ZAMARGU-4260 file (C-alpha; in steps of 0.2 Angstrom, whole numbers, plus 5000, padded with zeros to 4 digits):
<rodrens>
0) 4968/5155/5454 | 4966/5146/5455 | 4968/5144/5449 | 4982/5137/5453 | 4988/5126/5439
5) 5001/5120/5427 | 5005/5133/5414 | 5006/5122/5398 | 4992/5125/5387 | 4989/5119/5370
10) 4972/5128/5369 | 4981/5144/5372 | 4991/5143/5356 | 4978/5153/5347 | 4977/5166/5361
15) 4996/5168/5360 | 4995/5172/5341 | 4981/5184/5344 | 4991/5192/5358 | 5006/5195/5346
20) 4995/5202/5332 | 4985/5213/5343 | 4999/5221/5352 | 5011/5224/5337 | 5001/5238/5330
25) 4997/5247/5346 | 5002/5265/5348 | 5000/5274/5365 | 4997/5292/5362 | 4995/5297/5380
30) 5011/5289/5387 | 5020/5306/5389 | 5005/5312/5398 | 5006/5298/5410 | 5024/5299/5412
35) 5023/5318/5416 | 5010/5315/5429 | 5018/5299/5437 | 5018/5300/5456 | 5035/5307/5461
40) 5048/5300/5473 | 5066/5303/5476 | 5071/5288/5465 | 5070/5289/5446 | 5055/5279/5441
45) 5061/5276/5424 | 5079/5269/5427 | 5086/5253/5434 | 5084/5234/5431 | 5068/5225/5437
50) 5066/5206/5439 | 5047/5202/5437 | 5042/5184/5442 | 5026/5182/5432 | 5011/5169/5433
55) 4995/5170/5424 | 4996/5158/5409 | 4985/5144/5416 | 4971/5156/5421 | 4973/5166/5405
60) 4981/5158/5390 | 4991/5171/5380 | 4994/5182/5395 | 5013/5178/5395 | 5015/5184/5377
65) 5005/5200/5381 | 5016/5204/5396 | 5032/5201/5386 | 5026/5213/5372 | 5020/5226/5385
70) 5038/5226/5393 | 5046/5228/5376 | 5035/5243/5373 | 5039/5250/5390 | 5057/5248/5388
75) 5056/5257/5371 | 5048/5272/5379 | 5060/5272/5394 | 5078/5268/5388 | 5085/5267/5405
80) 5075/5254/5412 | 5076/5235/5409 | 5063/5222/5415 | 5067/5204/5415 | 5051/5193/5414
85) 5053/5176/5423 | 5037/5165/5420 | 5033/5154/5435 | 5026/5137/5437 | 5010/5134/5446
90) 5017/5119/5457 | 5032/5130/5462 | 5024/5147/5463 | 5023/5148/5482 | 5038/5137/5487
95) 5050/5146/5475 | 5045/5163/5483 | 5046/5157/5501 | 5064/5150/5497 | 5070/5166/5489
100) 5063/5177/5502 | 5073/5169/5515 | 5089/5176/5507 | 5080/5192/5502 | 5085/5190/5484
105) 5076/5187/5468 | 5062/5197/5460 | 5058/5215/5462 | 5040/5211/5457 | 5033/5195/5462
110) 5015/5187/5460 | 5005/5176/5472 | 4987/5172/5472 | 4976/5184/5481 | 4973/5186/5500
115) 4983/5173/5511 | 4997/5169/5498 | 5000/5188/5497 | 4997/5193/5515 | 5008/5179/5523
120) 5023/5187/5515 | 5017/5204/5520 | 5016/5198/5538 | 5034/5191/5536 | 5040/5208/5531
125) 5044/5202/5513 | 5032/5215/5504 | 5035/5233/5502 | 5021/5245/5506 | 5013/5254/5491
130) 5011/5270/5501 | 5021/5284/5493 | 5024/5273/5478 | 5007/5273/5470 | 4995/5287/5470
135) 4979/5284/5480 | 4969/5291/5465 | 4977/5278/5454 | 4974/5263/5466 | 4956/5268/5468
140) 4953/5262/5450 | 4959/5244/5455 | 4945/5231/5458 | 4944/5219/5472 | 4959/5226/5482
145) 4950/5222/5498 | 4956/5204/5495 | 4974/5210/5499 | 4971/5222/5513 | 4980/5221/5530
150) 4982/5234/5543 | 4972/5246/5533 | 4984/5245/5518 | 4982/5238/5500 | 4998/5227/5497
155) 4997/5221/5479 | 4990/5226/5462 | 4977/5215/5454 | 4979/5212/5435 | 4962/5203/5430
160) 4946/5196/5437 | 4944/5178/5437 | 4928/5168/5439 | 4926/5149/5440 | 4911/5145/5430
165) 4903/5128/5428 | 4904/5123/5410 | 4895/5110/5399 | 4896/5104/5381 | 4880/5107/5373
170) 4883/5094/5359 | 4886/5080/5372 | 4871/5085/5382 | 4860/5084/5367 | 4867/5067/5363
175) 4862/5061/5380 | 4844/5067/5378 | 4847/5083/5389 | 4842/5101/5385 | 4858/5108/5378
180) 4854/5125/5383 | 4850/5121/5401 | 4863/5117/5414 | 4860/5108/5431 | 4855/5122/5444
185) 4853/5110/5459 | 4864/5096/5465 | 4850/5083/5462 | 4849/5089/5444 | 4868/5088/5443
190) 4868/5070/5449 | 4854/5066/5437 | 4862/5074/5422 | 4878/5064/5427 | 4869/5048/5427
195) 4861/5051/5411 | 4877/5056/5402 | 4886/5040/5409 | 4872/5029/5403 | 4874/5037/5385
200) 4892/5032/5386 | 4899/5049/5389 | 4911/5054/5403 | 4900/5066/5414 | 4914/5076/5422
205) 4932/5080/5415 | 4945/5084/5428 | 4963/5082/5433 | 4971/5078/5450 | 4989/5077/5446
210) 4993/5094/5452 | 4980/5093/5466 | 4971/5109/5462 | 4954/5101/5460 | 4953/5096/5479
215) 4954/5114/5484 | 4943/5120/5469 | 4929/5108/5474 | 4930/5115/5492 | 4929/5133/5485
220) 4914/5130/5474 | 4904/5117/5484 | 4912/5116/5502 | 4907/5134/5507 | 4889/5132/5502
225) 4883/5128/5520 | 4892/5144/5527 | 4883/5160/5530 | 4898/5172/5530 | 4916/5173/5525
230) 4920/5175/5544 | 4914/5157/5546 | 4927/5152/5534 | 4940/5162/5543 | 4935/5154/5560
235) 4940/5136/5554 | 4958/5143/5552 | 4959/5153/5568 | 4953/5138/5578 | 4936/5144/5583
240) 4928/5130/5572 | 4934/5113/5567 | 4935/5107/5549 | 4928/5090/5554 | 4911/5099/5557
245) 4900/5093/5543 | 4896/5111/5537 | 4914/5113/5532 | 4918/5095/5527 | 4902/5088/5520
250) 4908/5092/5502 | 4921/5078/5504 | 4906/5066/5504 | 4899/5073/5488 | 4916/5071/5480
255) 4917/5053/5486 | 4899/5050/5478 | 4905/5057/5461 | 4920/5046/5461 | 4911/5030/5467
260) 4898/5032/5454 | 4911/5034/5440 | 4907/5051/5435 | 4925/5057/5433 | 4936/5053/5418
265) 4946/5037/5422 | 4963/5045/5420 | 4959/5059/5432 | 4973/5054/5444 | 4986/5054/5430
270) 4982/5071/5422 | 4983/5089/5428 | 4969/5101/5427 | 4976/5109/5411 | 4976/5093/5402
275) 4958/5090/5408 | 4953/5106/5400 | 4961/5102/5384 | 4952/5085/5384 | 4935/5095/5388
280) 4938/5106/5373 | 4941/5091/5362 | 4924/5084/5368 | 4930/5071/5380 | 4919/5076/5394
285) 4902/5084/5396 | 4905/5095/5411 | 4919/5104/5420 | 4924/5119/5431 | 4936/5131/5422
290) 4942/5149/5422 | 4935/5164/5412 | 4952/5165/5403 | 4950/5147/5396 | 4932/5150/5391
295) 4939/5165/5381 | 4952/5154/5373 | 4939/5142/5368 | 4928/5156/5361 | 4943/5161/5350
300) 4945/5144/5345 | 4928/5143/5338 | 4919/5133/5351 | 4907/5146/5357 | 4891/5137/5351
305) 4896/5121/5360 | 4898/5129/5377 | 4886/5133/5391 | 4891/5143/5406 | 4883/5146/5423
310) 4887/5146/5442 | 4890/5129/5451 | 4874/5119/5455 | 4867/5123/5472 | 4870/5110/5485
315) 4870/5120/5502 | 4858/5131/5511 | 4870/5144/5518 | 4870/5162/5512 | 4887/5158/5503
320) 4878/5146/5492 | 4872/5161/5482 | 4890/5168/5480 | 4899/5165/5463 | 4917/5159/5464
325) 4927/5173/5458 | 4942/5183/5463 | 4956/5195/5456 | 4966/5179/5456 | 4985/5183/5455
330) 4992/5199/5462 | 5008/5208/5459 | 5018/5216/5473 | 5035/5224/5476 | 5047/5214/5487
335) 5054/5223/5502 | 5072/5220/5496 | 5070/5228/5479 | 5082/5242/5476 | 5070/5250/5463
340) 5054/5251/5472 | 5048/5267/5463 | 5052/5260/5446 | 5042/5244/5450 | 5027/5254/5456
345) 5027/5265/5441 | 5028/5251/5429 | 5014/5242/5438 | 5003/5258/5437 | 5007/5259/5419
350) 5000/5242/5416 | 4983/5249/5422 | 4982/5263/5410 | 4966/5262/5399 | 4975/5258/5383
355) 4984/5244/5391 | 4967/5238/5399 | 4960/5237/5381 | 4975/5229/5374 | 4975/5215/5387
360) 4956/5211/5385 | 4958/5211/5366 | 4973/5199/5367 | 4967/5187/5381 | 4948/5190/5383
365) 4951/5191/5402 | 4942/5205/5411 | 4954/5218/5418 | 4953/5222/5437 | 4950/5240/5434
370) 4934/5251/5435 | 4940/5260/5420 | 4937/5245/5409 | 4919/5246/5403 | 4906/5232/5401
375) 4903/5240/5384 | 4919/5232/5379 | 4912/5215/5381 | 4904/5210/5365 | 4903/5191/5365
380) 4887/5184/5372 | 4895/5170/5381 | 4908/5182/5389 | 4894/5194/5393 | 4887/5180/5404
385) 4903/5178/5413 | 4906/5196/5416 | 4889/5197/5423 | 4893/5183/5435 | 4909/5191/5440
390) 4900/5208/5443 | 4886/5202/5453 | 4885/5205/5472 | 4893/5191/5482 | 4910/5185/5476
395) 4921/5173/5485 | 4936/5162/5481 | 4937/5152/5497 | 4955/5145/5493 | 4961/5163/5496
400) 4957/5162/5514 | 4967/5146/5517 | 4985/5148/5524 | 4996/5142/5510 | 5003/5128/5520
405) 4985/5122/5523 | 4981/5123/5505 | 4996/5114/5499 | 4997/5101/5513 | 4978/5099/5517
410) 4965/5104/5505 | 4973/5099/5489 | 4980/5082/5493 | 4967/5075/5505 | 4953/5081/5493
415) 4962/5072/5479 | 4964/5056/5490 | 4945/5055/5492 | 4943/5055/5473 | 4956/5041/5470
420) 4949/5031/5484 | 4964/5031/5495 | 4955/5040/5509 | 4938/5042/5516 | 4928/5058/5518
425) 4929/5056/5537 | 4948/5053/5537 | 4951/5067/5524 | 4942/5079/5535 | 4952/5074/5550
430) 4968/5075/5540 | 4964/5093/5534 | 4960/5098/5552 | 4977/5091/5557 | 4985/5101/5543
435) 4977/5117/5551 | 4983/5112/5568 | 5001/5109/5561 | 5001/5126/5553 | 4995/5134/5569
440) 5009/5126/5579 | 5023/5127/5566 | 5020/5145/5560 | 5015/5154/5577 | 5019/5171/5570
445) 5008/5168/5554 | 4994/5161/5565 | 4995/5176/5576 | 4994/5188/5561 | 4980/5178/5554
450) 4970/5180/5570 | 4973/5198/5570 | 4968/5200/5552 | 4953/5189/5554 | 4947/5201/5568
455) 4947/5215/5556 | 4962/5224/5564
</rodrens>
């Protein structure tokens, strides 16, 4: 959601080919049934032109190819509709939509990461309500929709579930004298493992900072472990708490420690997170944090026996320390200015039909965000572990709750500054708190809406 990263992926090439092969031969026998039972409106749901701004490739290698093929199938079924797919970059995803929304032009369907990146444009009147466009019975099958609820309404469609597992290279663990089948479960173990790996001449942690994402990722996986509830996380953005409070900002000290001990790859500042994952897959680092979709791509590339997966090692003592970092990641919504809202809604609903869920999983290995997708479909042992993590009680992707401006101007750059040594944990915490204050004063309407939403109204 996180990942929220650059979309170029060498490791995704195999997934791209698998996506094309698996999609080509599919026949959808119940399409007419779905078409005849589609939720009706005054507008023709199968005519017009739609522009779809799409993002998922960084989370799920092969997803763009799958969506392109799905659109071709849909257009073949419905001759009067045309859908233009426009892949979006991670670095410009939020900014590009903010710009086009000012002139109420651009896509009919847009995608943003779940919760605040979706709800902020909702509060600004840039997102169309799904009421009357999607049947409640259809929407009831979608998973994790609570992440995009405001005013009692679900505003966006989830496409897939996404966890952020902690991953290690078993071969490098064994080389360093560590048990290859056991990852570190506590922070003390994590530090001890890192020291042993470094002593063996192995880069302990492979990561990238160029896109800034890791600063927010570390806050999401480690920085919430001293909190007892999601409400406490919201409190720091509504002004009821300060980010400089150690229970919010002590993760920056841990980040500083890892950097000063030399546990990160030396080129961390000059590569982005996707490049870091490519390096990890090539055996250039022993541990990393990644996405389910990337693990699936590595499995398809024959790396399964080299990889171990688990939750992030436990550091904090709060109740959220037991939560797995997972979300529905990217969400699709219909823009308020679209002239073909019903056509857009009908297409999005079609993507969730069971045959498409099966096709998506076969092509990408990412878990569909739909209760009609059965765990029985997950055959690979490594992916079964990830599915179990994503299905356990207690899921949270903390970055979702940060206002986009705070995420872009606070969590990401100042977390990165600690790693590069251009800032201290104390200064970075103060700078992040200042970015929160700036958002509150520069975006008073959004701040008011956030407080109302955080109160449960």
